[in-house]
N, CA, C and O atoms as a MOPAC input file, in Angstrom:
PM7 MOZYME 1SCF
protein

 N     27.57000 1    -2.14100 1    52.03500 1
 C     26.40100 1    -2.80000 1    51.49700 1
 C     25.65700 1    -1.88300 1    50.52100 1
 O     25.22000 1    -2.33300 1    49.46200 1
 N     25.51000 1    -0.60600 1    50.86900 1
 C     24.79600 1     0.32200 1    50.00300 1
 C     25.53500 1     0.51300 1    48.68500 1
 O     24.91300 1     0.64200 1    47.63100 1
 N     26.85300 1     0.53100 1    48.74800 1
 C     27.63300 1     0.68600 1    47.52800 1
 C     27.42300 1    -0.51500 1    46.60900 1
 O     27.31600 1    -0.36100 1    45.39300 1
 N     27.36500 1    -1.69500 1    47.18900 1
 C     27.13800 1    -2.92200 1    46.41600 1
 C     25.77500 1    -2.86700 1    45.72400 1
 O     25.66500 1    -3.22300 1    44.55100 1
 N     24.73700 1    -2.42600 1    46.43800 1
 C     23.39700 1    -2.31200 1    45.85600 1
 C     23.36700 1    -1.29300 1    44.72200 1
 O     22.69200 1    -1.49400 1    43.71200 1
 N     24.10100 1    -0.20200 1    44.89500 1
 C     24.16800 1     0.82700 1    43.86000 1
 C     24.80900 1     0.28000 1    42.58800 1
 O     24.35400 1     0.58800 1    41.48600 1
 N     25.84600 1    -0.51600 1    42.72700 1
 C     26.52200 1    -1.12800 1    41.57500 1
 C     25.56300 1    -2.07200 1    40.85100 1
 O     25.48200 1    -2.06900 1    39.62200 1
 N     24.84500 1    -2.87300 1    41.62300 1
 C     23.89700 1    -3.81800 1    41.01300 1
 C     22.77600 1    -3.05400 1    40.30900 1
 O     22.39400 1    -3.39600 1    39.19000 1
 N     22.25800 1    -2.03200 1    40.96100 1
 C     21.19400 1    -1.22100 1    40.35800 1
 C     21.68000 1    -0.55300 1    39.07400 1
 O     20.95000 1    -0.51600 1    38.08400 1
 N     22.88100 1    -0.03400 1    39.08100 1
 C     23.44500 1     0.59400 1    37.87700 1
 C     23.59700 1    -0.41400 1    36.75400 1
 O     23.27800 1    -0.11100 1    35.60400 1
 N     24.07300 1    -1.59500 1    37.06600 1
 C     24.25100 1    -2.63500 1    36.04400 1
 C     22.90900 1    -3.05600 1    35.46500 1
 O     22.77800 1    -3.22900 1    34.25300 1
 N     21.90900 1    -3.22100 1    36.33000 1
 C     20.57300 1    -3.60400 1    35.85300 1
 C     19.97500 1    -2.51100 1    34.96500 1
 O     19.36400 1    -2.80600 1    33.93700 1
 N     20.15100 1    -1.25900 1    35.36100 1
 C     19.64200 1    -0.14000 1    34.55800 1
 C     20.30300 1    -0.11200 1    33.18900 1
 O     19.64000 1     0.12200 1    32.17800 1
 N     21.60400 1    -0.34900 1    33.15700 1
 C     22.33900 1    -0.36900 1    31.89600 1
 C     21.83300 1    -1.48700 1    30.99500 1
 O     21.60500 1    -1.27000 1    29.80500 1
 N     21.65600 1    -2.67900 1    31.55400 1
 C     21.16900 1    -3.81100 1    30.75700 1
 C     19.74900 1    -3.56800 1    30.27100 1
 O     19.41500 1    -3.92200 1    29.14000 1
 N     18.90800 1    -2.96900 1    31.10900 1
 C     17.54500 1    -2.64800 1    30.69800 1
 C     17.55600 1    -1.66400 1    29.52400 1
 O     16.80200 1    -1.82200 1    28.56400 1
 N     18.40600 1    -0.66400 1    29.61000 1
 C     18.51200 1     0.32400 1    28.52600 1
 C     18.96700 1    -0.34100 1    27.24000 1
 O     18.45700 1    -0.03100 1    26.16400 1
 N     19.91800 1    -1.24800 1    27.34500 1
 C     20.38700 1    -1.95900 1    26.15400 1
 C     19.28500 1    -2.80400 1    25.54100 1
 O     19.15300 1    -2.85700 1    24.31800 1
 N     18.49100 1    -3.46600 1    26.37500 1
 C     17.43900 1    -4.31800 1    25.83200 1
 C     16.40000 1    -3.48800 1    25.09500 1
 O     15.87700 1    -3.94400 1    24.07800 1
 N     16.08300 1    -2.29500 1    25.56400 1
 C     15.13700 1    -1.43000 1    24.87700 1
 C     15.67900 1    -0.95000 1    23.55500 1
 O     14.93700 1    -0.84300 1    22.57800 1
 N     16.96600 1    -0.65900 1    23.51100 1
 C     17.59600 1    -0.19700 1    22.29300 1
 C     17.65000 1    -1.30900 1    21.24900 1
 O     17.44600 1    -1.06000 1    20.06000 1
 N     17.92000 1    -2.52000 1    21.68900 1
 C     18.06800 1    -3.63400 1    20.76100 1
 C     16.75800 1    -3.94300 1    20.03500 1
 O     16.78400 1    -4.41200 1    18.89700 1
 N     15.62000 1    -3.68800 1    20.67300 1
 C     14.35800 1    -4.03500 1    20.04300 1
 C     13.82000 1    -2.90100 1    19.16500 1
 O     12.84700 1    -3.09200 1    18.43500 1
 N     14.44300 1    -1.73300 1    19.23000 1
 C     13.98900 1    -0.60100 1    18.42500 1
 C     14.24700 1    -0.87900 1    16.94900 1
 O     15.26800 1    -1.46100 1    16.58200 1
 N     13.31800 1    -0.46100 1    16.12200 1
 C     13.45900 1    -0.68200 1    14.69100 1
 C     14.32500 1     0.37600 1    14.03400 1
 O     14.62500 1     1.41500 1    14.62200 1
 N     14.71200 1     0.09700 1    12.82900 1
 C     15.53700 1     0.98300 1    12.01400 1
 C     14.62200 1     1.65700 1    10.98700 1
 O     14.15600 1     1.01300 1    10.04700 1
 N     14.36900 1     2.95200 1    11.17200 1
 C     13.43000 1     3.67100 1    10.30700 1
 C     13.85900 1     3.64500 1     8.83900 1
 O     13.00700 1     3.56700 1     7.95400 1
 N     15.16400 1     3.70700 1     8.56600 1
 C     15.62800 1     3.66700 1     7.16800 1
 C     15.29600 1     2.31600 1     6.53500 1
 O     14.85800 1     2.25900 1     5.38600 1
 N     15.49900 1     1.24300 1     7.27400 1
 C     15.12800 1    -0.08600 1     6.76900 1
 C     13.61300 1    -0.17500 1     6.62700 1
 O     13.10300 1    -0.79200 1     5.69200 1
 N     12.89100 1     0.45400 1     7.57400 1
 C     11.43500 1     0.46200 1     7.51000 1
 C     10.90700 1     1.14300 1     6.26300 1
 O      9.92000 1     0.69300 1     5.68100 1
 N     11.55500 1     2.22700 1     5.84500 1
 C     11.14800 1     2.92500 1     4.61400 1
 C     11.27600 1     2.00400 1     3.41000 1
 O     10.40100 1     1.97000 1     2.54500 1
 N     12.35900 1     1.26700 1     3.36400 1
 C     12.57600 1     0.33100 1     2.26000 1
 C     11.47800 1    -0.73900 1     2.22600 1
 O     10.98900 1    -1.10000 1     1.15600 1
 N     11.10100 1    -1.23600 1     3.39300 1
 C     10.03400 1    -2.24300 1     3.46800 1
 C      8.69100 1    -1.61000 1     3.10900 1
 O      7.90900 1    -2.19600 1     2.36000 1
 N      8.42000 1    -0.42200 1     3.63900 1
 C      7.17900 1     0.31500 1     3.38900 1
 C      6.96900 1     0.53600 1     1.89200 1
 O      5.87300 1     0.32400 1     1.37300 1
 N      8.02100 1     0.96000 1     1.20800 1
 C      7.94000 1     1.24600 1    -0.22700 1
 C      8.01500 1    -0.01000 1    -1.09100 1
 O      7.53800 1    -0.00300 1    -2.22600 1
 N      8.60400 1    -1.08700 1    -0.57300 1
 C      8.83200 1    -2.28200 1    -1.37000 1
 C      8.01500 1    -3.47000 1    -0.91700 1
 O      6.80800 1    -3.53800 1    -1.15000 1
 N      8.68300 1    -4.40600 1    -0.26800 1
 C      8.09100 1    -5.68200 1     0.14200 1
 C      6.77600 1    -5.52400 1     0.89800 1
 O      5.85600 1    -6.31800 1     0.70300 1
 N      6.67600 1    -4.52300 1     1.74600 1
 C      5.46900 1    -4.33000 1     2.54700 1
 C      4.28800 1    -3.81000 1     1.75300 1
 O      3.13700 1    -4.03800 1     2.12500 1
 N      4.56300 1    -3.11600 1     0.66800 1
 C      3.53700 1    -2.53200 1    -0.20300 1
 C      2.60000 1    -1.58800 1     0.55800 1
 O      1.44800 1    -1.40900 1     0.16400 1
 N      3.08300 1    -0.99600 1     1.62800 1
 C      2.26800 1    -0.11300 1     2.47500 1
 C      1.84900 1     1.15400 1     1.72900 1
 O      0.73300 1     1.64600 1     1.89900 1
 N      2.75600 1     1.67300 1     0.90200 1
 C      2.49700 1     2.93300 1     0.19800 1
 C      1.29200 1     2.83100 1    -0.73900 1
 O      0.66900 1     3.85000 1    -1.03900 1
 N      0.95200 1     1.63400 1    -1.20700 1
 C     -0.17000 1     1.50600 1    -2.13600 1
 C     -1.49000 1     1.96300 1    -1.50400 1
 O     -2.37800 1     2.42900 1    -2.21700 1
 N     -1.62900 1     1.84000 1    -0.20100 1
 C     -2.83500 1     2.31600 1     0.48800 1
 C     -2.56300 1     3.56100 1     1.33200 1
 O     -3.33300 1     4.52200 1     1.30300 1
 N     -1.46200 1     3.53300 1     2.08000 1
 C     -1.18000 1     4.62600 1     3.02200 1
 C     -0.47800 1     5.81100 1     2.35500 1
 O     -0.34600 1     6.86800 1     2.97200 1
 N     -0.02700 1     5.65700 1     1.11300 1
 C      0.60300 1     6.74900 1     0.37900 1
 C      2.08800 1     6.87200 1     0.64900 1
 O      2.59500 1     6.41200 1     1.67200 1
 N      2.77100 1     7.50000 1    -0.28600 1
 C      4.22900 1     7.63600 1    -0.21300 1
 C      4.67600 1     8.41800 1     1.01300 1
 O      5.74700 1     8.15400 1     1.56100 1
 N      3.86700 1     9.37800 1     1.44700 1
 C      4.23000 1    10.18600 1     2.60600 1
 C      3.44400 1     9.78200 1     3.85200 1
 O      3.54100 1    10.43800 1     4.88900 1
 N      2.66600 1     8.70100 1     3.75100 1
 C      1.89700 1     8.21900 1     4.88800 1
 C      0.63300 1     9.00000 1     5.16700 1
 O      0.08900 1     8.91800 1     6.26900 1
 N      0.15000 1     9.76000 1     4.19000 1
 C     -1.03300 1    10.60100 1     4.39100 1
 C     -2.35000 1     9.84400 1     4.21900 1
 O     -3.42100 1    10.44200 1     4.32600 1
 N     -2.28600 1     8.54100 1     3.95300 1
 C     -3.50100 1     7.76100 1     3.75300 1
 C     -4.09900 1     7.95600 1     2.37600 1
 O     -5.28600 1     7.70800 1     2.16300 1
 N     -3.27700 1     8.40100 1     1.44500 1
 C     -3.75400 1     8.75800 1     0.11000 1
 C     -3.10300 1     7.94600 1    -1.01000 1
 O     -2.87600 1     8.45700 1    -2.10700 1
 N     -2.81100 1     6.69500 1    -0.72600 1
 C     -2.20800 1     5.84300 1    -1.75100 1
 C     -3.18200 1     5.56000 1    -2.88300 1
 O     -4.36700 1     5.87900 1    -2.78600 1
 N     -2.68500 1     4.96500 1    -3.94800 1
 C     -3.49600 1     4.70200 1    -5.13800 1
 C     -4.74400 1     3.88300 1    -4.82700 1
 O     -5.78700 1     4.10000 1    -5.44300 1
 N     -4.66000 1     2.95200 1    -3.89000 1
 C     -5.80700 1     2.10500 1    -3.56800 1
 C     -6.74400 1     2.72800 1    -2.53800 1
 O     -7.82800 1     2.19200 1    -2.30500 1
 N     -6.36700 1     3.82800 1    -1.92200 1
 C     -7.14200 1     4.42700 1    -0.82300 1
 C     -8.54000 1     4.85300 1    -1.23700 1
 O     -9.47300 1     4.75600 1    -0.44100 1
 N     -8.70100 1     5.31900 1    -2.46100 1
 C    -10.01100 1     5.80700 1    -2.91200 1
 C    -11.07400 1     4.72100 1    -2.85100 1
 O    -12.25200 1     5.02000 1    -2.65800 1
 N    -10.67900 1     3.48200 1    -3.01200 1
 C    -11.62700 1     2.37600 1    -3.02600 1
 C    -11.88000 1     1.78600 1    -1.63800 1
 O    -12.66300 1     0.84600 1    -1.50900 1
 N    -11.24700 1     2.30900 1    -0.62000 1
 C    -11.35800 1     1.72700 1     0.72000 1
 C    -12.28000 1     2.53400 1     1.62600 1
 O    -12.28400 1     3.76500 1     1.60500 1
 N    -13.06100 1     1.80700 1     2.42300 1
 C    -13.92100 1     2.42800 1     3.42600 1
 C    -13.92500 1     1.52700 1     4.65400 1
 O    -14.46300 1     0.42300 1     4.57900 1
 N    -13.36300 1     1.93300 1     5.75700 1
 C    -12.80500 1     3.25300 1     6.02700 1
 C    -11.47700 1     3.46400 1     5.31500 1
 O    -10.82000 1     2.51600 1     4.88500 1
 N    -11.10900 1     4.71500 1     5.20400 1
 C     -9.85700 1     5.08900 1     4.54600 1
 C     -8.67400 1     4.61400 1     5.38700 1
 O     -8.80300 1     4.45200 1     6.60000 1
 N     -7.53400 1     4.39200 1     4.75900 1
 C     -6.33300 1     3.99500 1     5.50100 1
 C     -5.92700 1     5.08200 1     6.49600 1
 O     -6.18100 1     6.26800 1     6.28500 1
 N     -5.30300 1     4.65700 1     7.56100 1
 C     -4.81800 1     5.60300 1     8.56800 1
 C     -3.81600 1     6.56800 1     7.94600 1
 O     -3.02400 1     6.19700 1     7.08100 1
 N     -3.87100 1     7.80900 1     8.40600 1
 C     -2.87400 1     8.80400 1     8.00400 1
 C     -1.76200 1     8.78500 1     9.03300 1
 O     -1.92200 1     9.28700 1    10.14600 1
 N     -0.64400 1     8.20900 1     8.66000 1
 C      0.50300 1     8.17200 1     9.55700 1
 C      1.07500 1     9.57300 1     9.73400 1
 O      1.60600 1     9.90500 1    10.79400 1
 N      0.96500 1    10.39100 1     8.69500 1
 C      1.47500 1    11.76200 1     8.75400 1
 C      0.73700 1    12.57200 1     9.82000 1
 O      1.32800 1    13.43000 1    10.47600 1
 N     -0.55200 1    12.29600 1     9.98800 1
 C     -1.35200 1    12.99700 1    10.98900 1
 C     -1.32600 1    12.29000 1    12.33800 1
 O     -1.83300 1    12.81300 1    13.33000 1
 N     -0.73600 1    11.10000 1    12.37000 1
 C     -0.74900 1    10.31800 1    13.60200 1
 C     -2.15500 1     9.86600 1    13.96000 1
 O     -2.48900 1     9.72700 1    15.13700 1
 N     -2.98200 1     9.63500 1    12.93600 1
 C     -4.39300 1     9.28600 1    13.12300 1
 C     -4.57200 1     7.77500 1    13.25400 1
 O     -4.96100 1     7.09700 1    12.30300 1
 N     -4.28200 1     7.26700 1    14.43500 1
 C     -4.40600 1     5.83500 1    14.67900 1
 C     -5.71000 1     5.56000 1    15.41100 1
 O     -6.07100 1     6.27700 1    16.34500 1
 N     -6.41400 1     4.51800 1    14.98200 1
 C     -7.71900 1     4.19800 1    15.56000 1
 C     -7.69100 1     2.97100 1    16.45300 1
 O     -8.52100 1     2.84800 1    17.35400 1
 N     -6.76300 1     2.07200 1    16.22600 1
 C     -6.81900 1     0.77400 1    16.88700 1
 C     -5.91400 1     0.70500 1    18.11900 1
 O     -4.73700 1     1.06400 1    18.07700 1
 N     -6.50200 1     0.23700 1    19.20400 1
 C     -5.79700 1     0.04400 1    20.45900 1
 C     -5.79000 1    -1.45600 1    20.74400 1
 O     -6.62300 1    -1.95800 1    21.49900 1
 N     -4.85200 1    -2.15800 1    20.13900 1
 C     -4.84500 1    -3.61900 1    20.18100 1
 C     -4.49000 1    -4.19100 1    21.53900 1
 O     -4.82600 1    -5.33900 1    21.83200 1
 N     -3.81700 1    -3.41500 1    22.37200 1
 C     -3.39600 1    -3.92500 1    23.67700 1
 C     -4.23200 1    -3.37100 1    24.82400 1
 O     -3.95600 1    -3.65900 1    25.98800 1
 N     -5.26000 1    -2.57200 1    24.50000 1
 C     -6.18300 1    -2.07500 1    25.50200 1
 C     -5.60200 1    -1.11700 1    26.51800 1
 O     -6.12600 1    -0.99600 1    27.62600 1
 N     -4.51400 1    -0.42500 1    26.15600 1
 C     -3.90000 1     0.50300 1    27.11400 1
 C     -4.47200 1     1.91600 1    27.00300 1
 O     -4.02500 1     2.82300 1    27.70500 1
 N     -5.45800 1     2.10500 1    26.12400 1
 C     -6.08300 1     3.41200 1    25.96700 1
 C     -5.30700 1     4.36500 1    25.07600 1
 O     -5.66600 1     5.53700 1    24.96400 1
 N     -4.23900 1     3.87600 1    24.43600 1
 C     -3.39900 1     4.73100 1    23.59400 1
 C     -3.22700 1     4.09800 1    22.21200 1
 O     -2.26100 1     3.36700 1    21.99100 1
 N     -4.14200 1     4.36300 1    21.28300 1
 C     -3.99300 1     3.80500 1    19.93900 1
 C     -2.71700 1     4.32300 1    19.27000 1
 O     -2.33000 1     5.47800 1    19.44600 1
 N     -2.08500 1     3.45300 1    18.51100 1
 C     -0.90000 1     3.86100 1    17.76400 1
 C      0.41300 1     3.61900 1    18.47700 1
 O      1.45400 1     4.10400 1    18.03100 1
 N      0.38900 1     2.87800 1    19.57600 1
 C      1.64800 1     2.53900 1    20.24700 1
 C      2.42900 1     1.56500 1    19.36600 1
 O      1.88400 1     1.00100 1    18.41700 1
 N      3.68200 1     1.37600 1    19.68100 1
 C      4.49800 1     0.41700 1    18.92700 1
 C      3.82500 1    -0.95400 1    18.89400 1
 O      3.78300 1    -1.61000 1    17.85400 1
 N      3.30100 1    -1.37600 1    20.04400 1
 C      2.63500 1    -2.68300 1    20.12000 1
 C      1.40400 1    -2.71700 1    19.22800 1
 O      1.18000 1    -3.70000 1    18.52100 1
 N      0.59600 1    -1.64700 1    19.25300 1
 C     -0.59700 1    -1.59500 1    18.40500 1
 C     -0.23600 1    -1.71700 1    16.93100 1
 O     -0.83000 1    -2.51000 1    16.19900 1
 N      0.73500 1    -0.93000 1    16.50500 1
 C      1.12900 1    -0.95400 1    15.09400 1
 C      1.68000 1    -2.32000 1    14.70400 1
 O      1.33900 1    -2.85100 1    13.64700 1
 N      2.53000 1    -2.88900 1    15.55100 1
 C      3.10300 1    -4.20700 1    15.25500 1
 C      2.00200 1    -5.26400 1    15.16400 1
 O      2.03500 1    -6.11400 1    14.27400 1
 N      1.03400 1    -5.21900 1    16.07000 1
 C     -0.05900 1    -6.19700 1    16.04000 1
 C     -0.87700 1    -6.08200 1    14.76000 1
 O     -1.20800 1    -7.09600 1    14.14600 1
 N     -1.20600 1    -4.86100 1    14.35400 1
 C     -2.00800 1    -4.67000 1    13.13800 1
 C     -1.21100 1    -5.10700 1    11.90700 1
 O     -1.75800 1    -5.73900 1    11.00300 1
 N      0.07300 1    -4.77200 1    11.87200 1
 C      0.89200 1    -5.19400 1    10.72800 1
 C      0.94600 1    -6.71600 1    10.66200 1
 O      0.75900 1    -7.29700 1     9.59300 1
 N      1.19600 1    -7.35200 1    11.77200 1
 C      1.36800 1    -8.80200 1    11.79000 1
 C      0.05300 1    -9.55800 1    11.57400 1
 O      0.02400 1   -10.55700 1    10.85600 1
 N     -1.04400 1    -9.08100 1    12.19900 1
 C     -2.29300 1    -9.84200 1    12.21400 1
 C     -3.40900 1    -9.28000 1    11.35600 1
 O     -4.43700 1    -9.93400 1    11.18000 1
 N     -3.23200 1    -8.07600 1    10.81400 1
 C     -4.27000 1    -7.45500 1     9.99400 1
 C     -5.22600 1    -6.61600 1    10.81700 1
 O     -5.33100 1    -6.78600 1    12.03200 1
 N     -5.91700 1    -5.71400 1    10.15500 1
 C     -6.81600 1    -4.78800 1    10.83000 1
 C     -8.08400 1    -5.43200 1    11.35300 1
 O     -8.55700 1    -5.07000 1    12.43000 1
 N     -8.64400 1    -6.37800 1    10.61500 1
 C     -9.93200 1    -6.97200 1    10.98700 1
 C     -9.88600 1    -7.64200 1    12.35800 1
 O    -10.88700 1    -7.63900 1    13.07400 1
 N     -8.77700 1    -8.20000 1    12.72400 1
 C     -8.65600 1    -8.88700 1    14.01500 1
 C     -8.93900 1    -7.94000 1    15.17900 1
 O     -9.33800 1    -8.37900 1    16.25800 1
 N     -8.73000 1    -6.63700 1    14.96000 1
 C     -8.88600 1    -5.65500 1    16.03400 1
 C    -10.05100 1    -4.68900 1    15.76500 1
 O    -10.11500 1    -3.60800 1    16.35000 1
 N    -10.96300 1    -5.08800 1    14.88100 1
 C    -12.12000 1    -4.25000 1    14.57800 1
 C    -11.83400 1    -3.17300 1    13.54700 1
 O    -12.63100 1    -2.25100 1    13.37500 1
 N    -10.71800 1    -3.27900 1    12.86700 1
 C    -10.35900 1    -2.31100 1    11.84200 1
 C    -10.72500 1    -2.79800 1    10.46000 1
 O    -11.49400 1    -3.74600 1    10.30200 1
 N    -10.17300 1    -2.14800 1     9.47600 1
 C    -10.46700 1    -2.42700 1     8.08100 1
 C     -9.97000 1    -3.81700 1     7.67300 1
 O     -8.79900 1    -4.15000 1     7.85600 1
 N    -10.86500 1    -4.60500 1     7.12700 1
 C    -10.51200 1    -5.94300 1     6.66200 1
 C     -9.55800 1    -5.89300 1     5.46800 1
 O     -8.91200 1    -6.89000 1     5.14800 1
 N     -9.46900 1    -4.74000 1     4.81200 1
 C     -8.55600 1    -4.60200 1     3.67300 1
 C     -7.09100 1    -4.49800 1     4.12500 1
 O     -6.17900 1    -4.63500 1     3.30900 1
 N     -6.86800 1    -4.25600 1     5.42300 1
 C     -5.49700 1    -4.22600 1     5.94700 1
 C     -5.10200 1    -5.65800 1     6.24300 1
 O     -5.53700 1    -6.23500 1     7.23900 1
 N     -4.26400 1    -6.24200 1     5.36500 1
 C     -3.91900 1    -7.65000 1     5.53200 1
 C     -2.90100 1    -7.86400 1     6.64400 1
 O     -2.09600 1    -6.98300 1     6.94500 1
 N     -2.94800 1    -9.03000 1     7.24100 1
 C     -1.90100 1    -9.43500 1     8.17400 1
 C     -0.65300 1    -9.79000 1     7.39700 1
 O     -0.73600 1   -10.39000 1     6.32500 1
 N      0.49300 1    -9.42900 1     7.92000 1
 C      1.75800 1    -9.68800 1     7.22800 1
 C      2.64000 1   -10.60600 1     8.05700 1
 O      3.71900 1   -10.21500 1     8.50400 1
 N      2.17000 1   -11.82800 1     8.25600 1
 C      2.93500 1   -12.82600 1     8.99700 1
 C      4.23000 1   -13.18700 1     8.27200 1
 O      5.11000 1   -13.82600 1     8.85000 1
 N      4.34600 1   -12.78000 1     7.01500 1
 C      5.55600 1   -13.05900 1     6.24600 1
 C      6.70700 1   -12.12300 1     6.62400 1
 O      7.85000 1   -12.36100 1     6.23300 1
 N      6.41800 1   -11.07600 1     7.37300 1
 C      7.46400 1   -10.14600 1     7.79300 1
 C      8.04400 1   -10.59900 1     9.13200 1
 O      7.31200 1   -11.03400 1    10.02100 1
 N      9.34300 1   -10.49200 1     9.26400 1
 C      9.99300 1   -10.86600 1    10.51800 1
 C      9.69700 1    -9.82100 1    11.59200 1
 O      9.25200 1    -8.71500 1    11.28600 1
 N      9.94500 1   -10.17500 1    12.83600 1
 C      9.76000 1    -9.22100 1    13.93400 1
 C     10.65100 1    -8.00000 1    13.74800 1
 O     10.23400 1    -6.88200 1    14.05200 1
 N     11.87400 1    -8.19500 1    13.25000 1
 C     12.77600 1    -7.06800 1    13.00300 1
 C     12.24000 1    -6.16600 1    11.89200 1
 O     12.32500 1    -4.94200 1    11.99000 1
 N     11.69000 1    -6.76500 1    10.84100 1
 C     11.10500 1    -5.97000 1     9.75900 1
 C      9.89900 1    -5.17400 1    10.26400 1
 O      9.72600 1    -4.00800 1     9.91100 1
 N      9.08400 1    -5.80000 1    11.07800 1
 C      7.91600 1    -5.10900 1    11.63400 1
 C      8.36300 1    -3.97500 1    12.54100 1
 O      7.79200 1    -2.88600 1    12.48700 1
 N      9.37800 1    -4.20600 1    13.37700 1
 C      9.89200 1    -3.14600 1    14.25300 1
 C     10.42000 1    -1.97900 1    13.42200 1
 O     10.24300 1    -0.82000 1    13.79800 1
 N     11.05900 1    -2.27200 1    12.30900 1
 C     11.56600 1    -1.21300 1    11.43800 1
 C     10.42300 1    -0.45900 1    10.76800 1
 O     10.48500 1     0.76300 1    10.63000 1
 N      9.39000 1    -1.16800 1    10.35300 1
 C      8.20300 1    -0.50800 1     9.78700 1
 C      7.56400 1     0.41800 1    10.82300 1
 O      7.19100 1     1.54800 1    10.50400 1
 N      7.44000 1    -0.05400 1    12.04600 1
 C      6.86000 1     0.75700 1    13.11900 1
 C      7.68300 1     2.02700 1    13.32400 1
 O      7.12500 1     3.11500 1    13.47000 1
 N      9.00300 1     1.89200 1    13.33500 1
 C      9.87200 1     3.06600 1    13.49800 1
 C      9.66600 1     4.04900 1    12.34700 1
 O      9.61300 1     5.25900 1    12.56900 1
 N      9.54900 1     3.53900 1    11.12100 1
 C      9.34100 1     4.42200 1     9.97300 1
 C      7.95600 1     5.08100 1    10.03500 1
 O      7.82800 1     6.27100 1     9.74800 1
 N      6.94200 1     4.33500 1    10.40000 1
 C      5.58600 1     4.88700 1    10.50000 1
 C      5.57800 1     6.06000 1    11.49200 1
 O      4.98700 1     7.10500 1    11.21800 1
 N      6.22500 1     5.88200 1    12.62200 1
 C      6.29800 1     6.98500 1    13.59700 1
 C      7.07200 1     8.17000 1    13.03600 1
 O      6.76100 1     9.32100 1    13.34200 1
 N      8.07500 1     7.89200 1    12.21900 1
 C      8.88400 1     8.97600 1    11.63000 1
 C      8.09000 1     9.79200 1    10.61200 1
 O      8.46400 1    10.92600 1    10.31400 1
 N      7.01400 1     9.24400 1    10.08000 1
 C      6.19500 1     9.95000 1     9.09300 1
 C      5.32400 1    11.04300 1     9.71200 1
 O      4.85100 1    11.93200 1     9.00400 1
 N      5.11300 1    10.98300 1    11.01000 1
 C      4.23700 1    11.97000 1    11.66000 1
 C      4.83900 1    13.35400 1    11.54200 1
 O      6.01100 1    13.56900 1    11.85100 1
 N      4.03100 1    14.27700 1    11.09600 1
 C      4.47700 1    15.65300 1    10.88400 1
 C      4.13900 1    16.52300 1    12.08000 1
 O      4.44000 1    17.71700 1    12.08000 1

């Protein structure tokens, strides 16, 4: 009986690991979206330092992804800048969570594109 439970537990652990991997974004694809369709670099800057061309006109300034300076905790877990927080702000905009109204919601991006953007944003942290 114990051997049977161990097999089931191992199979469940394997499937759980696969499900986590499948939802992870592709940072290389995220860079392409960040620089192109997403237009993120115009405010957050090419290196994610919050120094894009439009940043000078914004108050508050865009988040510095390079510094990992995240302000919004959209899921209330006490940890701003989690994957969920970033995905929520990208999808719904900053104003919905008390952030900058200049951060538009990007409902036009697919969940996979948003996951890839999140992966790239995390990769920018120095």
